N, C-alpha and C positions, 0 to 999 in steps of 0.2 A: 351434284349438278348433273342434269341430264343433257342429252345431245342437243335438244332444241334451245335450251338456255345457252349452251356453248356457242351455237351458231349465231344466235341473236347478239350476244355480247361481243363475239368476234367481229361481226359486221359493224356494230356500233363503234367499236374501237378503231377498225380500219377506216371507216368513213370520217369519223370526227377528229381523227388525228390530223387530217389534211383539210377537210372542209371547214370554213370559218364560222362554226356555229357553237363552239364551246362544249366539249364532251362533259367536262366537270359540271357546267351549269345545267345541262340537260339531265344529268344523273341526280342532282339535287332537286330539280323539279319533279322528276319521276318519283323520288322518295316522298316528297311532300304530297303529291297527288294520290299515289297508291298506298302510302304508308311505309315506314321504314322496313317493316317485316315483309312487305310485298315485293321489294326489289332485292333479289339475292345478292349477298356480298360475295364477290369472287375471292377465292383464296389468294394469298400472296403469290403462290406458284403460278396460278392461272393468269394473274395480272402480269407477271414477268413474261410468261409465254406470249401473251397478246402484244405486249410492247416490243418483244423481240421480233414478232411477225411484221409489225408495221415498220420497224427499223429496217428489216430485210427487204420489204417492198420498196422502201426509199432507195436502198442500194441498187436494187434491180432496175428501177426506173432511171436512175442516174449512173448506171454502171459505166457508160462510156466516159462521162465527166470524171468519175472517181478514178478510173484507170489512168486518164490523162494527168490528173492531179498527182497520183502516186508516181507516175513516170517522171513528172517534173520535179517532185520532191527528191527523188533518188539521184537527181543531178547535183544535189547539194549546192544549189545556187540560189541567190535571192531573186528568183524569177516570179512570174505571175502565179504559178501554182504554189510555191512556197509562201507567197504573200497571202494567197487565198486561205491556206491552212492557218496562217497566223491570224487572219481576220476572224476565222471560225473560233479560234481560241479566245480572242478578245470578246467576241459576242457571248461566249459561255460564262464569262466572269460574273455578271450581275446575277444570273440564275443560280450559279454555284454558291455565291455569297448568301443569297436569300435562303436557299435550300439548307445550308449548313447552320446558319445562325437564327433563322426565323421559322423553322419547321413547325414548332409547337403553335406559334401564332397563326400560321397558315391553316393548320389542321382545325383550329378553333372556328375558322370561317366556314368550314364544311359541316355545319350542323343544322341544315334546313333553313338557312337565312335566305328566304326566297326574295325578299325585298332587295337585298344586295345583288342577287343573281339577275333580277329584272333590270336593275339600274346598269349593271355591267354589260348586259346584252344590248342595251340602248347605246352604250358607249362603243361597243363592238360595231354596231350598225353604223354609227356616225363615222368611224374610221373607214369602214368599207365604202360608204358613200363618197367620202373625200378621195379615197384612193382611186375609185372608179373615174372620177372627174379629172384626175391628174394627167398631164400630157406625157406621152411616151418619149423616152430619151434613149441614148446609147451609153449613159453614164454607168460606170461600175461602182460597186460598193467600196467605199473608202474605209480606213481604219476607224476614223471618228464615227462614220455611219454604222459600222459594225458594233461599236460600243452602245450607241443609241438604240439600235435594233435589239441588242442584248437586254437593255433595260426594259424595252417593251415586252420581251419574252419573259422576263422576271415578273413583270406586272401581270402577265397573262396566267400566272399561277392562281390568280383570284378566280373563284367560280363565276362563270358568265363572260369572262374575257377569252376570246378565242386566240390560241397561240399563233396559228397560221394566219388568221385575220389580222392580228396585232402586228406581227413581224413583217408581213408582206405590205400592209398599209403604211407602216412606218417607213419602210425602205422606199416605197414609191413616193411618199410625201417628201422624202429627202431628195427626190429628183432622180432616183435610180431607174434604170430600164426595168420594165415590168417583168419580163421573162427572167432577167438576172435576179430580180428581187425574189421571185418565187423559188428559183434555184437555190439561192443563198438561204432562204427561210427553211427549206426542207432539209438541206444538208447540215445546217447548223444544229439541228435538233438530234441528229444521229449520235454524236458523241455523248450528249446528255442522256439519251435513252440507254446507251450501253453503260454509262457511268452509274445510272440509277439501278440498272439490272445488277451490276457488279456489287453495288452497295447492299442491295437486298439479299444477294447470294451470300456475301461475306458476313452479313449480320447474323446468320444462323437461324433466322426466323422462318425460313422456307422449309416446309415439311413435305416429303413425298409419300408419306404414309396415308393410306385410305384415299388415294387420289384416283380419279377415273381418267386413266390415260387415253382412253378413246375420246372422251369429251375434250381433253387437253389438245389432242391432235386435231380434232374437228374445229375447235376454236381457233387454233393456230392457222389452219388453212383458210377459214372464213375471214379472219383478220388480214391475212396476207393478200388474198384475192381482192377484198374490199379496199385494202390500202393501195394496191396497184391501180385499181379503177379510180379511186378518189384523187390520188396524187397526179395521175396523168390528166384527169378531167380538170383539176384545179389549175394546173399550168395553162391549159387552153383557155379557161375562164378568165384568168388574170390577164393574159395576152389580149383577149378580145373585149376587155373591160365589161365583164358580166357579173362583177361582184355585187352590184346593186340588188340582184335577186336575193342573195343571202342577207343583205342589209335589211330588206323589207321583211324577210322572215324573222330576223333577230328583233326588229322593232315590234312585230306582232306578238311574238312569244314574250318579249320583255314587258310589254304593256299588260299582257295576260298575267304574267308572274307578279307584277307590281299590284295589279288589281286583286289577285288571289291573296297576296300577303296582307294588304290593307283590310280586306274583307274578313280576314281571320284573326285580326288583332283585337 
């Protein structure tokens, strides 16, 4: 992998981790349009590095919130911070269950099924449209909300469903404050990312041999910087009810994908 590839992949990972356009869906579309051999397959190590970069960018953006949560947890009381942590754990359960027991079935869906990607992008667009129309409130995420949002995160493992779009939209449609919904959505994925990284590292499948560490470093920086920008921008967009722009984009790309799939059957 050369430097240019590392920069491009890093920027794509950083942006699509937070913007509601589905990174997995776009990768499948890219493979279909350019051909499987035209889209370079990142090594597992490179994938882990990029995910670590986006997780780190989330921590930087929410550093004050995370510090306050840690301080609250260290009081060892059933306070708001301890409850927030418990809600994060609850939200992780559906994705963990799906990841552990249905990994093979999920992988089978990432085989150039463009019709599925197009349909899922349309669903993502619908969720974004509905969330944009929802009234703003001061309601916090409840435990039952956290579990439902977690289900939407698990469903977002499908190619074409945006994780951030699905979780933020679900939270807002449940009547939660838009800013709190975005905050919860971005923080809830950090433990999952680190968990996935740990799983990949412990699996023994990661090889550091013949790796271009310059490309790894450049990719990390690109993903980190893009992640900082996308995370901050997304929070502002949700607060200002600007998700409809991404909804329109997803509709257009979804229709093109469906047309492409039907035309090639």
